[in-house]
C-alpha positions in Angstrom: 67.4 -33.1 -36.4 66.7 -35.3 -33.3 67.5 -32.5 -30.9 65.1 -30.2 -29.0 64.9 -26.6 -30.1 64.8 -23.4 -28.0 62.6 -21.0 -29.9 63.5 -18.0 -27.7 67.2 -18.4 -28.2 66.8 -19.8 -31.7 69.3 -22.6 -31.2 69.4 -26.4 -30.8 69.4 -27.9 -27.3 71.7 -30.8 -26.2 68.6 -32.9 -25.5 67.6 -35.5 -28.0 63.9 -36.1 -28.6 64.2 -39.5 -30.2 66.8 -42.3 -30.0 69.6 -41.0 -32.3 72.2 -43.7 -31.3 70.6 -47.1 -31.9 70.4 -46.6 -35.6 74.2 -46.4 -35.8 74.4 -50.1 -34.7 74.0 -53.1 -37.0 70.7 -54.1 -35.5 68.2 -55.2 -38.2 65.5 -52.6 -38.9 67.1 -49.8 -36.8 67.8 -47.5 -39.7 67.2 -46.6 -43.3 70.1 -46.9 -45.7 70.1 -44.0 -48.3 72.4 -43.1 -51.2 73.6 -39.5 -51.0 74.3 -38.1 -54.4 76.0 -35.0 -52.8 78.8 -37.2 -51.4 79.7 -39.2 -54.5 76.7 -41.6 -53.9 78.0 -42.6 -50.5 75.5 -44.6 -48.4 74.4 -43.0 -45.2 72.2 -44.1 -42.3 69.1 -42.3 -41.2 67.0 -43.1 -38.0 64.0 -45.3 -38.7 61.8 -42.4 -37.4 62.7 -40.3 -40.4 60.4 -40.7 -43.4 60.2 -39.4 -46.9 63.9 -38.6 -47.4 64.3 -36.6 -50.6 67.3 -34.8 -52.2 66.8 -31.6 -54.2 70.2 -30.0 -54.9 70.9 -26.6 -56.3 73.4 -23.8 -55.8 72.3 -20.2 -55.2 75.0 -17.6 -54.5 73.8 -14.1 -53.7 74.1 -11.1 -51.3 71.4 -8.8 -50.1 70.7 -6.4 -47.2 68.0 -4.7 -45.3 67.8 -1.8 -42.8 65.8 -2.6 -39.7 64.7 -0.6 -36.6 63.8 -1.0 -33.8 65.3 -4.1 -32.2 62.0 -6.0 -32.5 62.1 -5.8 -36.3 65.6 -7.2 -36.3 64.5 -10.1 -34.0 61.6 -10.7 -36.3 63.9 -11.1 -39.3 66.0 -13.6 -37.3 62.9 -15.8 -36.6 61.8 -15.8 -40.3 63.6 -19.2 -40.6 60.6 -20.8 -38.8 58.2 -21.6 -41.6 55.1 -22.6 -39.7 52.7 -21.1 -37.1 53.9 -23.0 -34.0 52.0 -20.7 -31.6 48.7 -22.3 -32.4 49.8 -25.6 -31.0 50.6 -24.0 -27.6 47.5 -21.8 -27.5 49.2 -18.5 -28.4 47.7 -18.0 -31.8 46.3 -14.6 -30.8 49.4 -13.2 -29.2 51.0 -11.8 -32.4 52.2 -8.7 -30.6 54.2 -10.8 -28.1 57.9 -11.1 -29.1 58.9 -14.7 -28.5 60.9 -16.1 -31.3 64.5 -15.0 -31.1 64.0 -12.6 -28.2 67.0 -14.1 -26.4 69.0 -15.0 -29.5 72.6 -13.9 -30.1 71.5 -11.2 -32.5 68.9 -9.9 -30.0 71.5 -9.8 -27.3 73.9 -7.9 -29.6 71.3 -5.4 -30.6 70.0 -4.9 -27.0 73.3 -3.9 -25.5 73.2 -0.5 -23.7 75.7 1.0 -26.2 73.7 -0.2 -29.2 71.8 2.3 -31.2 68.1 2.5 -32.0 68.6 1.9 -35.7 70.1 -1.5 -36.7 70.7 -2.2 -40.4 71.3 -5.8 -41.3 74.5 -5.6 -43.3 74.2 -8.7 -45.4 72.5 -12.1 -45.5 74.2 -14.7 -47.6 72.8 -18.1 -48.4 75.6 -19.3 -50.7 74.8 -22.9 -51.1 71.5 -24.8 -51.0 71.0 -28.5 -51.0 67.6 -29.5 -49.6 66.7 -32.7 -47.8 63.0 -32.8 -46.9 61.9 -34.9 -43.9 58.1 -34.9 -43.6 56.9 -35.9 -41.1 59.7 -36.5 -38.7 57.8 -38.7 -36.3 54.9 -41.1 -37.1 51.6 -39.3 -37.2 50.2 -41.1 -34.1 52.6 -39.1 -31.9 52.9 -35.4 -31.3 56.3 -34.2 -32.5 58.9 -31.5 -32.4 60.2 -31.2 -36.0 57.6 -31.3 -38.8 59.6 -30.4 -41.9 63.4 -29.8 -42.1 65.2 -27.9 -44.9 68.8 -28.9 -44.6 69.9 -26.1 -46.8 73.7 -26.0 -46.7 74.8 -22.8 -45.0 74.8 -19.1 -44.8 76.5 -16.0 -43.5 74.7 -13.1 -41.7 76.5 -9.9 -40.7 74.6 -7.4 -38.5 75.9 -3.9 -38.4 74.7 -1.5 -35.7 74.9 2.2 -36.2 75.2 4.8 -33.4 72.8 7.1 -35.2 73.5 10.3 -33.3 77.2 9.9 -33.6 76.9 9.0 -37.3 74.7 12.0 -37.9 77.4 14.3 -36.3 79.8 12.8 -38.8 77.3 13.4 -41.7 76.8 9.7 -42.3 73.3 8.3 -42.9 72.0 4.8 -42.1 71.3 4.4 -45.8 74.9 5.1 -46.7 76.1 2.6 -44.1 73.8 -0.1 -45.5 75.0 0.4 -49.1 78.7 0.6 -48.1 78.6 -2.5 -46.0 76.9 -4.4 -48.9 79.6 -3.3 -51.3 82.4 -4.0 -48.8 81.2 -7.5 -48.1 80.9 -8.1 -51.9 84.5 -7.0 -52.3 85.8 -9.1 -49.3 84.0 -12.2 -50.6 85.4 -11.8 -54.1 82.0 -11.0 -55.7 83.1 -7.5 -56.7 86.4 -5.9 -57.6 88.0 -3.6 -55.0 87.6 -0.7 -57.4 83.8 -0.8 -56.7 84.4 0.6 -53.2 84.3 4.4 -53.4 86.4 6.8 -51.3 83.2 7.8 -49.4 82.5 4.1 -48.5 86.2 3.6 -47.5 85.9 6.5 -45.2 82.6 5.2 -43.6 83.8 1.7 -43.2 87.0 2.8 -41.5 84.7 3.7 -38.6 86.5 6.8 -37.4 84.7 9.4 -35.5 86.2 12.7 -36.6 83.9 15.0 -34.6 83.6 13.8 -31.0 86.6 11.5 -30.9 84.7 8.5 -29.7 87.2 5.6 -29.7 84.8 2.9 -30.7 83.4 4.8 -33.7 79.8 4.7 -34.9 79.7 1.2 -36.3 79.7 -2.2 -34.6 79.5 -5.6 -36.3 78.6 -9.2 -35.5 78.6 -12.3 -37.8 76.8 -15.6 -37.7 77.8 -18.6 -39.9 75.6 -21.7 -40.4 76.9 -24.8 -42.0 80.4 -25.7 -43.0 83.2 -25.8 -40.5 86.3 -23.8 -39.5 85.3 -20.3 -40.8 84.0 -17.6 -38.4 82.8 -15.3 -41.1 85.6 -12.7 -40.6 86.3 -10.9 -43.9 87.9 -7.6 -44.9 85.7 -5.1 -46.5 88.5 -3.3 -48.4 90.2 -6.1 -50.3 89.5 -9.5 -51.7 89.6 -11.8 -48.6 87.7 -14.7 -50.0 90.1 -17.6 -49.3 88.4 -18.7 -46.1 84.9 -18.1 -47.6 85.7 -20.4 -50.7 87.1 -23.1 -48.5 84.0 -23.0 -46.3 81.8 -23.0 -49.4 83.5 -26.2 -50.7 82.8 -28.0 -47.4 79.1 -27.1 -47.2 77.9 -30.4 -48.8 79.8 -32.4 -46.1 78.6 -30.2 -43.2 75.2 -28.7 -44.1 73.1 -27.0 -41.5 69.4 -26.1 -41.0 68.4 -22.8 -42.6 64.6 -23.1 -42.4 62.3 -25.5 -40.7 58.9 -26.1 -39.2 58.5 -26.9 -35.5 55.9 -28.2 -33.1 55.9 -28.4 -29.3 57.4 -31.3 -27.5 54.9 -33.9 -26.3 54.0 -34.3 -22.6 52.6 -37.8 -21.8 50.4 -36.8 -18.8 47.4 -34.8 -20.0 47.1 -32.8 -16.7 50.8 -32.0 -16.7 50.5 -30.9 -20.3 47.5 -28.6 -19.6 49.2 -27.1 -16.5 52.4 -26.5 -18.5 50.6 -24.7 -21.2 48.8 -22.5 -18.7 52.1 -21.5 -16.9 53.8 -20.7 -20.2 50.8 -18.7 -21.5 50.2 -16.7 -18.3 53.3 -14.9 -16.9 53.2 -14.4 -13.1 54.5 -11.5 -11.0 54.7 -12.1 -7.2 54.9 -8.4 -6.5 52.1 -6.5 -4.7 50.0 -4.1 -6.9 51.0 -5.9 -10.1 48.8 -8.0 -12.3 49.6 -11.4 -13.7 51.0 -9.6 -16.8 53.3 -7.5 -14.5 51.4 -4.3 -15.1 50.6 -1.9 -12.2 47.1 -2.1 -10.9 46.9 1.3 -9.2 49.0 4.5 -8.8 50.3 6.0 -5.6 51.1 2.7 -4.0 54.0 1.7 -1.9 55.0 0.4 1.5 54.8 2.8 4.4 56.8 1.8 7.5 56.1 3.7 10.7 58.3 3.2 13.8 57.2 4.5 17.2 60.4 5.3 19.0 59.6 6.6 22.5 57.2 8.6 24.6 57.7 10.8 27.7 55.7 12.5 30.4 52.6 10.5 29.7 49.7 10.9 32.1 46.8 8.6 31.7 46.2 6.7 35.0 44.8 8.5 38.0 47.0 6.3 40.2 50.3 4.8 39.2 52.2 4.9 35.9 50.6 5.0 32.5 50.1 1.9 30.2 51.1 3.4 26.9 50.3 2.4 23.4 50.0 4.1 20.0 47.1 4.1 17.4 47.8 4.9 13.8 45.3 5.8 11.0 46.3 6.2 7.4 43.2 6.5 5.2 41.2 3.4 5.9 44.2 1.6 7.4 44.4 1.3 11.2 47.1 -0.1 13.4 47.6 -0.2 17.1 50.9 -0.8 19.0 51.1 -3.3 21.9 50.7 -2.0 25.4 53.7 -1.0 27.5 52.7 -1.5 31.1 53.4 1.1 33.8 56.0 3.3 32.1 55.5 7.1 31.7 58.6 7.3 29.4 58.3 4.4 27.0 60.9 3.5 24.4 60.5 1.4 21.2 63.4 0.2 19.0 63.9 2.5 16.0 65.1 2.8 12.4 63.8 4.9 9.5 64.2 7.8 7.1 62.1 10.6 8.6 62.1 11.5 12.3 59.4 13.5 14.1 58.3 14.4 17.6 54.8 15.3 18.8 53.9 17.3 21.9 50.7 16.3 23.6 48.6 18.0 26.2 50.6 15.9 28.6 53.9 14.6 27.5 54.9 13.7 24.0 56.2 11.0 21.7 58.7 10.5 18.8 58.3 8.4 15.7 60.0 7.9 12.3 58.6 6.7 9.0 59.8 5.5 5.6 57.9 5.3 2.4 59.1 2.9 -0.3 57.3 3.0 -3.7 56.3 -0.3 -5.3 59.5 -1.9 -6.8 60.2 -1.4 -10.5 57.0 0.5 -11.1 56.6 3.9 -9.4 58.9 6.7 -8.3 58.6 10.3 -7.0 57.8 11.8 -3.6 54.2 10.5 -3.8 54.9 7.3 -5.9 52.9 8.8 -8.8 55.6 8.9 -11.4 55.8 5.9 -13.7 59.2 4.3 -14.0 59.6 1.7 -16.8 61.6 -1.3 -15.6 62.1 -5.0 -16.1 60.2 -7.1 -13.5 
């Protein structure tokens, strides 16, 4: 509860906002001594900064599922644990379409893998035990703070199942079937349903065998996240009762609870100017790429970098007496460039590299040049840089 929080990755940081060590000493007034009824009325220490400590214990065991697509919907469900509108405090209240919370979380990374499908059903969300400690506010009201209200709610299991929709369709399997079968399979594995509840159709789907195209990885992929407790990774069979690890974990929830929902506010920055500049930088993304706006959007079409290399010239006749002082002028639209003079040389040579080579004959003599056109990086493609190419900047 004293740690910083990364709202993008949805995880705690190893940086402590307040002094979380001094209260462990015997110094007078450094802590609040509380009786915890969840641990046989054992006395425990809380930092003096924590106020309004309250115990409200109850147990709620259940299993439910949802089907989500695209990835942004899945990420949105992950960030639902944040109970307050933290964007207002950093001046992002109107940016509801901008995906921030959880966009780099483990679930988001799993769902965004190149081999992941477009449709991602959440196989099960299980909050098996709930014992709430409310801390409100976390820091005295004269200071800006990070945590506002904490719900220390025991623990939970989340299993996310991704479906390769095209491959599943070839095998005559729908996303709805996958969702229902995963829910029943988890219920069987956790001992909430008898194994007889799993139909032959569901057993076939959960076996994850591609019988049409022979794809070795099948059409399903799973990941699990466990919060609270210790020692259990959430691995469970979906075909038989495999609840021993789950029950042991459930019994240890009271001793090792974790945060399941919370309210957050931004970290304070003491210097007003630094704070204002930091907000501006976070709020306004910057792209140091030509022809891109601050939001990394193209400003114009048909834009790129044209590189022309003048290679050499021969047989030039310009001076009535002596050799020619050669140079080259180049116009492209309104752009104009002129090469430096080469004194007294009728057959001038310039260093060369490029993609296209051309020679031009003049009334007297000739010259050779090469050119290369590179479209603006990450934005345009095609022979005339007029085809849009979506890409990360």
